[in-house]
N, C-alpha and C positions, 0 to 999 in steps of 0.2 A: 521306860524299858530300854536298856542298853544292850546292844548286840556286841559281843566281844569274842574274838577268836583266841584260842589258846587256853581257855579255861577248861581243863580236862580232868581235874582231880579235886578232892576236898580241900587240899592245901591252897590250890589256886583260888578257890571260892573264898576261903577265909582271908587270904591276903587282899583280895579285891574288896571284899565287904569291909574289912578294917579300914582301908584307905578312904573309902567313901564315907564311912561313919564318922571319920575325923573332921569332915567338912561341916562347919557350923550351919545349922538349919536342916541338915539331913535327919529325918525322924526314924526311918526304917530302911533296911536293905534286905532283899531276898534274892537268892540266886537259883537258877535252874540249870544244873550242870549238863543235863541231856540236851537242852535247847541252846546252851551257850548264851544265856541272857541273864541280866541283873536288873531287878526292878528296884528303883529308888523312890522312896516317898520323902519329899522335901517341901519345906515352906517356900512357895514361889516368890515370896517377898524377900527372902534372904539368900536363896540359892538359884542361880541361873547358870546352867552348864552351857559351855560352848563346845563345839566339836574339837577345837584346838586344845582346850583344857583337858578334855577326856582322852584325847589321843596321847597327850603328854603323861597324864596320870597312869594310863594303862601300859604305855611303853616302859615307864620306870619299873613296872612290875613284871615286864616280860610278855605282855599280851598285846593284841592288836584291837583297838577300838574300831568298830565298823559303822554303827549307826545308833540313832536315838529316836524313840517314838514317845511323844508326850501324850499323857492322859489327863482328863479333867480332874480326876480325884485319885487318891491312893487306894 
């Protein structure tokens, strides 16, 4: 689960979800506009996100990446 500031409209969600879905190994992406979170289900053997990568990805879209919380399963 990624916490991202600036995601305040459906277009923001769509832009962010599209960028994440383009990453090989990402299986599913769901956003919660109210909470400002994006949940990413990815193959852990193919996708390992770093704070630096996520900061860059979201800055390119005009948002601010804040944190990531890992879960055992999607």
